[in-house]
Structure formats: structure tokens, C-alpha cells
C-alpha positions in Angstrom: 49.5 -16.2 -41.4 46.6 -17.4 -43.6 43.8 -14.9 -44.3 40.3 -16.3 -44.6 37.8 -14.5 -46.7 34.6 -13.4 -45.1 31.4 -15.2 -46.0 28.1 -13.5 -45.9 25.9 -15.3 -43.3 22.4 -14.6 -42.1 22.5 -14.1 -38.3 19.0 -15.5 -37.9 16.5 -14.6 -35.2 18.6 -15.8 -32.3 15.9 -18.3 -31.0 18.3 -20.8 -29.7 20.4 -18.2 -28.0 17.3 -16.8 -26.4 16.3 -20.2 -25.1 19.8 -20.6 -23.5 19.4 -17.2 -21.8 16.7 -18.8 -19.6 17.7 -21.4 -16.9 16.6 -24.8 -18.2 15.1 -22.9 -21.1 15.7 -25.4 -23.9 13.2 -27.7 -22.1 11.1 -25.4 -20.0 10.1 -22.9 -22.8 8.9 -25.7 -25.1 7.0 -27.2 -22.1 5.2 -23.9 -21.5 4.4 -23.4 -25.2 3.0 -26.9 -25.4 1.0 -26.5 -22.3 -0.5 -23.3 -23.7 -1.3 -25.0 -27.0 -2.9 -28.0 -25.3 -4.9 -25.8 -22.9 -6.3 -23.7 -25.7 -7.2 -26.6 -27.8 -8.9 -28.5 -25.0 -10.9 -25.5 -23.8 -11.7 -24.0 -27.2 -14.1 -26.8 -28.2 -11.7 -29.2 -29.8 -12.0 -31.4 -26.7 -8.5 -32.9 -27.0 -4.9 -31.7 -27.4 -3.8 -30.4 -30.8 -1.2 -33.2 -31.0 -3.9 -35.9 -30.6 -6.1 -34.2 -33.1 -3.3 -34.0 -35.8 -2.3 -37.6 -35.3 1.0 -39.2 -36.1 3.8 -38.3 -36.3 2.9 -35.1 -34.4 1.1 -37.1 -31.7 4.3 -39.0 -30.8 6.7 -36.2 -31.6 5.0 -33.6 -29.4 2.6 -35.6 -27.3 3.1 -37.9 -24.2 3.1 -41.1 -26.3 6.7 -40.4 -27.5 8.3 -39.8 -24.1 9.8 -43.2 -23.6 11.3 -43.2 -27.1 13.0 -39.9 -26.4 14.2 -41.1 -22.9 15.7 -44.2 -24.6 17.6 -42.0 -27.0 18.8 -39.8 -24.2 20.0 -42.8 -22.2 22.0 -43.9 -25.3 23.5 -40.5 -25.9 24.4 -40.2 -22.2 26.1 -43.6 -22.4 28.3 -42.6 -25.3 29.8 -39.8 -23.2 30.9 -42.1 -20.3 34.4 -43.6 -20.1 36.3 -45.4 -17.4 38.4 -42.4 -16.8 35.4 -40.5 -15.6 35.0 -42.8 -12.6 38.7 -42.3 -11.7 38.4 -38.5 -11.6 35.1 -38.4 -9.7 36.4 -40.8 -7.1 38.8 -38.1 -5.9 36.1 -35.8 -4.5 32.9 -35.4 -6.5 31.5 -38.9 -5.7 31.2 -38.0 -2.0 29.1 -34.9 -2.7 26.9 -37.0 -5.0 26.4 -39.7 -2.4 25.7 -37.1 0.3 23.0 -35.7 -2.0 21.4 -38.9 -3.2 21.5 -41.4 -0.3 19.4 -39.2 2.0 17.0 -38.5 -1.0 16.4 -42.3 -1.6 16.2 -43.0 2.2 13.6 -40.3 2.8 11.6 -41.4 -0.3 11.6 -45.0 1.0 10.5 -43.9 4.5 7.6 -42.0 3.0 6.5 -45.0 1.0 6.7 -47.3 4.0 5.2 -45.0 6.6 2.7 -42.9 4.7 2.0 -45.1 1.7 1.9 -44.0 -1.9 -0.5 -41.1 -1.1 2.3 -39.5 0.9 1.6 -36.5 3.1 0.5 -32.8 2.9 -0.7 -33.4 -0.7 2.7 -34.6 -1.9 2.4 -38.2 -3.1 5.4 -40.6 -2.6 6.0 -41.0 -6.3 6.2 -37.3 -7.0 8.4 -36.9 -3.9 10.9 -39.6 -5.1 10.9 -38.1 -8.6 11.8 -34.7 -7.2 14.3 -35.6 -4.4 16.4 -37.9 -6.6 16.9 -35.4 -9.4 19.8 -33.0 -10.1 20.3 -30.8 -13.1 23.9 -31.8 -14.2 24.0 -29.2 -17.1 23.2 -26.3 -14.8 25.7 -27.6 -12.3 28.5 -27.3 -14.8 27.4 -23.8 -15.7 27.2 -22.6 -12.1 30.5 -24.0 -10.9 32.5 -22.9 -14.0 34.3 -19.9 -12.3 35.5 -22.1 -9.4 35.8 -25.7 -10.7 38.9 -27.8 -11.0 39.2 -31.2 -12.8 37.7 -33.3 -10.0 34.6 -31.0 -10.0 34.3 -31.2 -13.8 34.8 -35.0 -13.5 31.6 -35.3 -11.4 29.5 -34.1 -14.4 29.1 -37.4 -16.3 28.4 -39.3 -13.1 25.8 -36.7 -12.0 24.4 -36.9 -15.5 23.9 -40.7 -15.0 22.1 -40.1 -11.7 20.0 -37.3 -13.2 18.5 -39.7 -15.8 15.3 -41.6 -14.8 17.0 -45.0 -14.8 17.8 -45.3 -11.0 14.6 -43.6 -9.8 12.6 -46.0 -12.0 14.3 -49.0 -10.5 13.6 -47.6 -7.0 9.9 -47.0 -7.8 9.6 -50.5 -9.3 10.4 -51.9 -5.9 7.4 -50.3 -4.3 5.0 -50.9 -7.2 4.0 -53.7 -9.5 3.6 -53.7 -13.3 0.7 -55.4 -15.1 2.8 -58.3 -16.2 4.2 -59.2 -12.8 7.8 -59.5 -11.7 9.1 -60.6 -15.2 7.5 -57.6 -16.8 9.2 -55.3 -14.3 12.6 -56.9 -14.9 12.1 -56.4 -18.7 11.2 -52.8 -18.2 14.3 -52.2 -16.2 16.4 -54.0 -18.9 14.8 -51.9 -21.6 16.2 -48.8 -19.8 19.6 -50.3 -19.1 20.3 -51.6 -22.6 20.3 -48.3 -24.4 22.6 -46.8 -21.8 25.1 -49.6 -21.8 24.9 -49.9 -25.6 25.9 -46.2 -25.7 28.8 -46.8 -23.2 30.1 -49.7 -25.3 29.9 -47.9 -28.6 31.3 -44.6 -27.3 34.3 -46.4 -25.9 34.9 -48.6 -28.9 34.8 -45.8 -31.4 35.5 -42.1 -30.4 33.8 -41.0 -33.6 30.5 -42.3 -32.2 31.0 -40.3 -29.1 31.7 -37.3 -31.2 28.5 -37.8 -33.3 26.2 -38.2 -30.3 27.9 -35.7 -28.0 25.1 -33.1 -28.5 22.3 -35.6 -28.7 20.6 -34.7 -25.4 20.7 -31.0 -26.4 18.7 -31.8 -29.5 16.3 -34.0 -27.7 15.5 -31.8 -24.7 13.1 -29.4 -26.6 11.1 -32.3 -27.8 10.9 -33.7 -24.3 9.7 -30.3 -23.2 6.9 -30.3 -25.7 5.9 -33.8 -24.6 5.8 -32.9 -20.9 3.8 -29.7 -21.7 1.2 -31.8 -23.6 0.2 -33.4 -20.2 -0.4 -30.0 -18.5 -3.8 -28.2 -18.5 -2.9 -24.7 -17.3 -6.5 -24.1 -16.0 -6.0 -27.0 -13.6 -2.3 -26.3 -12.9 -2.8 -22.8 -11.6 -4.9 -23.8 -8.7 -4.0 -22.7 -5.2 -3.6 -26.2 -3.8 -1.2 -27.3 -6.5 0.9 -24.1 -6.1 1.1 -24.6 -2.3 2.1 -28.2 -2.7 4.8 -27.2 -5.3 6.2 -24.6 -2.9 6.2 -27.1 0.0 8.0 -29.7 -2.2 10.5 -27.1 -3.2 11.4 -26.4 0.4 11.7 -30.1 1.1 13.9 -30.5 -2.0 16.3 -27.8 -0.9 16.4 -29.1 2.7 17.5 -32.5 1.5 19.8 -31.4 -1.3 21.6 -28.6 0.6 22.0 -29.4 4.3 24.0 -32.7 4.3 25.8 -32.2 0.9 27.0 -28.8 2.1 28.3 -30.2 5.4 30.2 -32.9 3.5 31.5 -30.5 0.9 32.5 -27.7 3.2 33.5 -29.4 6.4 34.5 -33.0 5.5 36.2 -32.4 2.2 37.4 -28.9 3.1 36.0 -27.2 0.0 34.2 -23.9 -0.3 30.7 -25.5 -0.9 30.0 -24.5 -4.5 29.7 -28.1 -5.7 27.0 -28.8 -3.2 25.1 -25.6 -3.8 25.5 -25.9 -7.6 23.6 -29.2 -7.7 20.4 -27.9 -6.0 18.2 -27.6 -9.2 15.7 -30.1 -10.6 16.5 -31.8 -13.9 13.8 -31.6 -16.6 13.9 -35.3 -17.3 12.5 -36.0 -13.8 9.1 -35.0 -15.2 8.9 -38.2 -17.3 9.0 -40.5 -14.2 5.3 -40.3 -13.3 4.4 -41.5 -16.8 6.9 -44.3 -16.7 5.1 -45.8 -13.6 1.6 -44.7 -14.7 0.6 -48.4 -15.3 2.1 -49.6 -12.1 -0.1 -50.3 -9.1 0.9 -49.1 -5.6 -1.1 -50.6 -2.8 -3.9 -51.3 -5.3 -3.9 -47.8 -6.8 -2.8 -47.0 -10.4 0.3 -44.8 -10.5 -1.4 -42.5 -13.1 -4.2 -41.8 -10.6 -1.8 -41.1 -7.7 0.3 -38.7 -9.8 -2.5 -36.9 -11.6 -0.9 -33.5 -10.8 2.7 -34.6 -10.7 3.9 -33.0 -13.9 2.3 -29.6 -13.0 3.8 -29.7 -9.5 7.3 -30.7 -10.8 7.2 -28.1 -13.5 6.8 -25.4 -10.8 9.7 -26.9 -8.8 11.8 -27.1 -11.9 11.4 -23.4 -12.6 11.9 -22.2 -9.1 15.0 -24.3 -8.4 16.7 -23.6 -11.7 16.3 -19.8 -11.2 17.4 -19.6 -7.6 20.1 -22.3 -7.5 22.7 -19.9 -9.1 22.0 -17.3 -6.4 22.5 -19.8 -3.6 25.9 -20.6 -5.0 26.8 -16.9 -5.4 25.7 -16.1 -1.8 27.6 -19.1 -0.5 30.8 -18.1 -2.3 30.5 -14.4 -1.3 30.4 -15.5 2.4 33.3 -17.9 1.9 35.6 -15.3 0.2 34.7 -12.7 2.8 35.3 -14.7 5.9 37.8 -17.4 4.9 40.5 -15.6 2.9 43.4 -18.0 3.9 41.3 -21.0 3.0 40.3 -19.4 -0.3 43.9 -18.7 -1.3 44.8 -22.3 -0.4 42.0 -23.7 -2.6 42.2 -21.3 -5.6 45.9 -20.1 -5.8 46.9 -22.9 -8.3 43.7 -23.3 -10.3 42.1 -19.9 -10.3 44.5 -17.1 -9.4 42.5 -14.7 -11.6 39.5 -15.3 -9.3 41.5 -14.3 -6.3 42.6 -11.2 -8.1 39.0 -10.3 -8.7 37.9 -11.1 -5.2 40.6 -9.3 -3.2 42.3 -6.0 -3.9 46.1 -5.4 -3.9 46.0 -5.0 -0.1 44.3 -8.3 0.3 40.9 -6.7 1.2 37.7 -8.3 0.1 36.0 -6.5 -2.8 32.2 -6.2 -2.4 30.3 -7.4 -5.5 33.5 -8.8 -6.8 31.9 -11.2 -9.3 28.7 -11.5 -11.3 28.5 -14.9 -12.9 27.0 -15.0 -16.4 24.2 -17.3 -15.1 22.8 -14.2 -13.3 23.2 -12.2 -16.4 21.1 -14.7 -18.3 18.3 -14.3 -15.7 18.3 -10.5 -15.8 19.4 -10.1 -19.4 22.5 -8.1 -18.4 26.2 -8.6 -19.1 28.7 -9.8 -16.6 31.3 -7.2 -15.6 34.1 -9.7 -16.1 33.6 -9.6 -19.9 32.8 -13.3 -20.4 32.5 -14.0 -24.1 34.5 -10.9 -25.0 37.8 -10.5 -26.7 39.8 -7.9 -24.8 42.5 -6.3 -26.8 45.4 -4.1 -25.6 46.6 -1.5 -28.2 46.2 -2.0 -32.0 48.2 -3.8 -34.6 49.0 -0.6 -36.6 50.4 1.0 -33.5 52.6 -2.0 -32.9 53.7 -1.9 -36.6 54.8 1.7 -36.1 57.0 0.8 -33.2 54.7 1.6 -30.2 56.1 -1.1 -27.9 55.5 0.9 -24.7 53.5 -1.2 -22.2 50.1 0.3 -21.7 48.3 -2.2 -19.4 49.7 -4.3 -16.6 49.5 -8.1 -16.4 47.4 -7.6 -13.2 44.9 -5.4 -14.9 44.5 -7.8 -17.9 44.2 -10.9 -15.8 41.4 -9.4 -13.7 38.9 -10.1 -16.4 40.7 -12.6 -18.8 42.7 -15.8 -18.4 43.6 -17.0 -22.0 45.3 -15.4 -25.0 48.4 -14.2 -26.9 50.4 -11.0 -27.3 53.7 -9.4 -26.5 55.2 -7.3 -23.7 56.8 -3.9 -23.3 59.7 -3.4 -25.6 58.5 -6.3 -27.9 59.8 -8.6 -25.1 59.1 -12.1 -26.5 55.9 -13.9 -27.2 53.1 -13.7 -24.6 51.1 -16.9 -23.8 48.3 -16.3 -21.3 47.2 -19.7 -20.0 45.0 -20.6 -17.1 45.2 -17.2 -15.6 49.0 -16.9 -15.8 51.0 -14.7 -18.1 54.1 -16.4 -19.6 56.7 -15.1 -22.0 58.7 -17.1 -24.6 61.9 -15.2 -25.2 64.4 -15.3 -28.0 66.9 -17.1 -25.8 64.6 -20.1 -25.8 63.5 -19.7 -22.2 60.1 -19.3 -20.8 59.2 -17.4 -17.6 56.2 -16.1 -15.9 55.7 -12.3 -15.9 55.1 -10.3 -12.7 51.7 -8.6 -12.1 53.4 -5.2 -12.7 54.8 -6.1 -16.1 53.0 -4.6 -19.0 51.6 -5.6 -22.4 52.5 -3.7 -25.5 49.8 -5.7 -27.4 47.5 -8.6 -26.3 44.3 -10.3 -27.3 42.7 -12.3 -24.4 39.4 -13.6 -23.1 38.0 -15.4 -20.1 37.9 -18.9 -21.6 34.7 -20.9 -21.1 35.9 -24.3 -20.0 32.4 -25.8 -20.0 32.2 -26.0 -23.8 32.4 -29.5 -25.3 35.9 -30.9 -25.8 36.8 -32.5 -29.1 39.8 -34.3 -30.6 41.7 -33.1 -33.7 44.7 -34.3 -35.7 46.7 -32.3 -38.2 50.0 -32.6 -40.1 50.9 -28.9 -40.6 49.9 -25.4 -39.7 47.9 -25.2 -42.9 46.2 -28.5 -42.2 45.3 -27.2 -38.8 43.8 -24.0 -40.2 41.8 -26.0 -42.7 40.4 -28.3 -40.0 39.6 -25.4 -37.8 37.2 -24.2 -40.4 34.6 -26.7 -39.2 34.5 -25.0 -35.8 33.8 -21.6 -37.3 30.1 -21.0 -37.9 30.9 -17.6 -39.3 34.0 -15.7 -40.3 32.6 -12.5 -38.8 33.3 -13.3 -35.2 36.4 -13.8 -33.1 37.2 -17.3 -31.9 39.6 -18.5 -29.2 41.0 -22.0 -29.2 42.8 -24.0 -26.5 44.5 -27.3 -27.5 46.3 -29.6 -25.2 48.3 -32.7 -26.1 51.6 -33.7 -27.7 52.9 -31.6 -30.6 55.8 -31.1 -32.9 56.3 -27.4 -33.3 58.5 -24.7 -34.8 58.2 -21.5 -32.9 59.8 -18.0 -33.0 60.3 -15.2 -30.6 61.5 -11.6 -30.6 64.5 -10.1 -28.9 63.5 -7.3 -26.6 64.0 -3.9 -28.2 65.6 -0.7 -26.8 64.4 2.8 -27.2 64.1 4.6 -29.4 61.9 1.9 -30.9 62.0 1.2 -34.7 58.9 0.0 -36.6 58.1 -3.7 -36.3 58.7 -4.5 -39.9 62.3 -3.2 -39.6 63.2 -5.2 -36.5 61.3 -8.4 -37.3 64.5 -10.1 -38.5 65.8 -9.8 -34.9 64.1 -13.2 -34.0 65.1 -16.7 -33.3 63.4 -20.0 -34.2 63.2 -23.2 -32.2 62.0 -26.7 -33.1 60.6 -29.2 -30.6 59.4 -32.7 -31.4 56.9 -34.8 -29.5 56.6 -32.2 -26.8 53.6 -32.0 -24.4 52.0 -28.7 -24.0 49.2 -26.3 -25.0 48.4 -24.2 -28.1 46.5 -21.0 -27.6 45.1 -19.4 -30.7 42.8 -16.6 -31.8 40.9 -16.1 -35.1 40.1 -12.5 -36.1 37.7 -11.5 -38.9 38.9 -9.7 -42.0 37.1 -6.4 -41.2 39.5 -5.8 -38.2 42.6 -5.4 -40.4 44.7 -2.6 -39.1 43.3 -2.9 -35.6 44.2 -6.6 -35.5 45.6 -9.3 -37.8 42.9 -11.2 -39.7 43.1 -15.0 -39.6 44.6 -17.3 -37.1 47.4 -16.3 -34.6 48.6 -19.2 -32.5 51.2 -19.6 -29.7 52.7 -22.6 -27.9 53.6 -23.3 -24.3 55.1 -26.6 -23.1 53.6 -28.4 -20.2 56.7 -27.8 -18.0 56.5 -24.0 -18.8 60.0 -24.0 -20.2 59.5 -23.7 -23.9 57.2 -21.5 -26.0 56.7 -18.9 -28.7 54.7 -17.9 -31.8 53.9 -20.9 -33.9 55.3 -21.1 -37.5 54.7 -24.8 -38.0 52.9 -27.4 -35.9 51.5 -31.0 -36.1 49.6 -33.1 -33.6 47.6 -36.2 -33.3 44.4 -36.7 -31.2 44.9 -33.4 -29.5 42.2 -32.2 -27.1 40.6 -28.9 -28.4 38.0 -26.5 -27.0 36.7 -23.5 -29.0 35.1 -20.3 -27.7 33.1 -18.1 -30.0 33.5 -14.5 -28.9 30.7 -12.1 -29.8 32.1 -8.9 -28.2 35.3 -7.0 -28.8 36.8 -4.5 -26.3 39.9 -2.5 -27.2 42.0 -0.7 -24.6 43.9 2.1 -26.4 47.5 3.0 -25.5 47.8 6.1 -23.4 51.3 7.2 -24.6 51.8 10.5 -26.5 53.1 8.9 -29.7 49.9 7.0 -30.3 47.9 10.2 -30.4 50.1 11.7 -33.1 50.7 8.8 -35.5 48.9 8.5 -38.9 47.6 4.9 -38.7 45.7 4.8 -42.0 48.4 3.0 -44.0 47.7 -0.4 -45.5 49.6 -2.9 -43.4 49.5 -5.9 -45.7 53.0 -5.6 -47.1 54.5 -4.8 -43.7 52.6 -7.7 -42.0 53.9 -10.2 -44.6 57.4 -8.9 -43.9 57.0 -9.4 -40.2 55.5 -12.9 -40.6 58.1 -14.0 -43.0 61.3 -12.8 -41.2 63.3 -15.0 -38.8 66.8 -15.5 -37.9 68.7 -18.4 -36.1 66.9 -21.7 -35.9 67.6 -24.3 -33.2 66.2 -27.9 -33.0 65.7 -29.9 -29.8 
């Protein structure tokens, strides 16, 4: 195993992490800051916004004049993430929830335009209503549904992302208004929005590297868009009673449209729990740009900018309310579902999320009150989730294992209550543990793989609840050393734990231990009692963990990687591996929880000894090798 030296790094102020603790924070916080700056500058005698006073490039970078440039860039970045495969996955289920959400939104918006006119009703103009009802926060949707989602749910994300952009609402609004240049001008405006998007789609599919480069583009652009939105808000005017009342009324209408029909389709037509419908009930920040996009249009003889004078302030209130409460709606919905529909829940989640069922129901099948506390809620209240998201959970210590403490101390059931991915070994040094998608597998020295029972125990394990919502990348490597070298780019510091999950086709050489009998001998003495296997062009998954140097003794610094074939018949500790265009996801883990053994030997051993020589002996020993 390669050891990687620690590098001194400055942890920084954690500004970005703090922004991400707030729902829609990367856009909403800059919006509020900009609104405060503009309000102070206007009312302190300057008579204009600070951005206008400073001039270019600050005026376009932080003021409203740069909004369309940022929207064009976001459309391009969104396009690079779209592939034909996305439409295949979403067609299985997600598209119906999206249609159930958007078709009524556009129908109601059209009715208001035709019946009430652009002025709308109850202080809500038709333009602001359309901007609101047709919007969905795709990023928050992915965060909310993470504990429950399967591939069709995740496949809905890129399509929802397309619908959350201002392209379709702008086309819709163009039908009811007219631009200064007539019909030709309107067509050109629509084309100017379509072209960046389709250019992104084309380039992202022609060259995967382009998709990789622009993958995080929208994340970079959102704070600037937030500043630009905030530059149009005067807080003195925004915090007026009539605007707040209109915002609350619009929020209620938004929820009525985005919850009732989508939930009925999701729950009763598709037979799902309803989390997909409830998770898409938050406004997207980019909806705030639409009033400015049609500001020069005329609607029944009135300028769009006049009709929507308070639109950004109203939509900002709706944005904050819906992004804060949408996670709670999903939580309450799922609590009721698990409590009253146990058989249906087991049918839905038994294959994809068995760890969720273990958390929801006790060993007698009874519903646990307060069974889950999603990290989204922790972000709102600044408290940690009880399920240890973002935490490496370790059973026993390496130095205890080296001394021969192979007694199982924690059951599979207990470990899988809070984690679903990792590596380790079982009682008696029984093979190599691969914890994958909430199931505990063992690769034994006879070359066979089997799933462990809930009552089997770990002698040593390092696991986490893997965050599947992180970006997926592709990686190619010719050897284990090449892999470790290329994994360096994913480590922003060597002082944290990292868990990787790779899926694809590999050529691997793995080893596994024979189960030991009591009295147990130290690990470095029995390490030769192993067998190696080689597999070529085999589809499967690689699970690996990186541990920092300072944990030596408690854990093994560097990378520790295990393999499991797709058919769950082959696996073990990886000695050599290669792969091409393998899918990879990386989790950075910022907490470490150690569950100490409770056997009498552990309390009496002297565990201060330097383990380097013994570790090298264990890593270097092997016995029979077989190739398939």
C-alpha cells in the first residue's frame, strides 16, 4: 500500500461550506448582500447602486446589465451535461412527474393571461405568476431525494434542469407579448437562448473532456447571478406589507399547483412513495431573471418592466420560503408513508435501499419514530444528522487486528444502520469485506463471494453512508500505482478521509484470507495464509478508502481498495488493477467515528508498537495464485 505524505494546507474560513449550509445559499446569500449594498448606496446620498457608480466591469459583473450573459453561459453549461441516455432513463418514470408538474403550471399561466390580462389578480401579475409556477429547483431536488432515489429518479435531474432554466418560460411569455422589433426580433431572441444550449449539448457529446470542464460551470455562475438579482432590489420598497402578502399568496398558489397533481401521479398512478413530487416543490433561483428578459416586451400595450416592477422582490421571498420548507414536506410525506404502508415500502426499497428499511423499522418490523433526519434539515438547523452522513465509521483498530484480535465486535446489521459503503474483514479474519449499496459481501480465499447475514460480525471495518449526489467522473489507469497517482487530483487535502466508488470493466488481481481458528495468532504471522486470483475484463465495482498519515496505528494510511464483480461472485482485496473510462464518485469525509472492541483482550494489549514493518509484511505476503 502506498503511503502519501501529508501536506500542510490552510483550511480557510469555510465561506463556501457556509453558503452550502443554507438552502439555495450560493445564490440567495449573494442576492441579499447585493440588495443590502444597493439599498445603502441608493439611500445614503449616492443616488444609484454602487455597481452603477463604479462602472464596468463591476456594473455588468454584479449589476443587472450582465444577467443575460450569465444566463447564456448557464444554458451552455447545462447543455454540456445532457446526453441521449438521460432521456432514456427519465422516460421510465421521472418524465411523468415532470409533466404532471409543468403542464398544469403552463395551463394556469395561460388562463390568467387570457382571462385576467397581464395585470393578473390579487396583486399577482401574470408574468410573475408564470415565472413562479414554471420553475423547479433541480439541484435541491437531488439533495432532498438522495436517501430514497433510484436510477430513474436520478435520471430526471438533467431533464428537470432543462425545464428549470428560463428558456421554455421565455418562449411561453413571448407568445403573449411582443418585442420592439416585431415577430422577427422575438424569433431571434428565442434563437439566442436556444443556440448556447444546443451548442453545449453538441460539444458535450462530441468530447467528454468538454463535459468534464464545464460540469461545475453553473455552480460557479450562480453567486454572480445572485448579486445581479440583488442589485434590482431596494429593501426599503421590498419590505412593504402589500409585497409580503402577495409573496405569501403566490407561495400558496405555487405549492397548490406543484404538489396536488404531481403527488397524485407519483403516489397513485406510478405507485411510488411520493418523494419525487414533494422534492420538486422549491423555486429555482434562475426564475428571477425572467422579468428582466421580457422587460422590453409589451403586453396589451404595457411594458413588461412596468408590470413586473416588484417581481424580483416577490420571487425572492417565494424562493426563500419554498427552499426552506420543501425538505420538510418531503420528510413528513415519507414519515407517513413508512408508518402506514410498510408492505409497499418494503417492495419499493428492498432492492435499492435496504439500509433505509433497517433504519425505519426495528427487528420486529415496527416503525421507528424519528427514524431519519436528512442532512438537508441539519443544514437548516446547523445540526448533524444522526445517520453519520459525511462520517467514516470504523470498527476496531488496525493495531488490535495486527495483534490477532479477530473477534467480531459489531454486527452487520448495526453497521449498516448508518453506513452503506466500505471495506474490512469479518470475525476470524474471514475473507475480505466489501460493503456495497447497503449490502455486506465477503470475498473468501476459495474464490467465492457471498452475502453476510445481519448477525455476522466485523472484526475490522471502515464504512460510510456514500453520497451518491456528488458529480460522477471518468478515469482510466494502467496499474494500481497509476490509479493512486490519478486519484491525487481528487484529494484537496491529505488530512481527510476519502471514500471512492468506481464502476466499470476492470482487470484485477485480488487476494483474500482464509478464516482463522482460535487461539488467534497475530496478523503478520498468518498473512501468508492467503490466495490470489486474477480476473480480466470483468465488470464490477471498486470500493476504496484513503486514510491520512496521522491515523497510523488506528488505521492504515494511504489507499485501501477492494473489488466486487457485478454478478457478486468474485471479489477481494486489490493488489493490482487497471481500467478504462471507469465511472468514479468521490466522497470527502470530515468526521471519524471509531467503535472500539469490547472483548477482554483489547483492554490488556500494549498497542504502542510501530506497525510499519508488520504492515509491510502483511501487504507483501500471499500464497496460491489463480487466473480466470
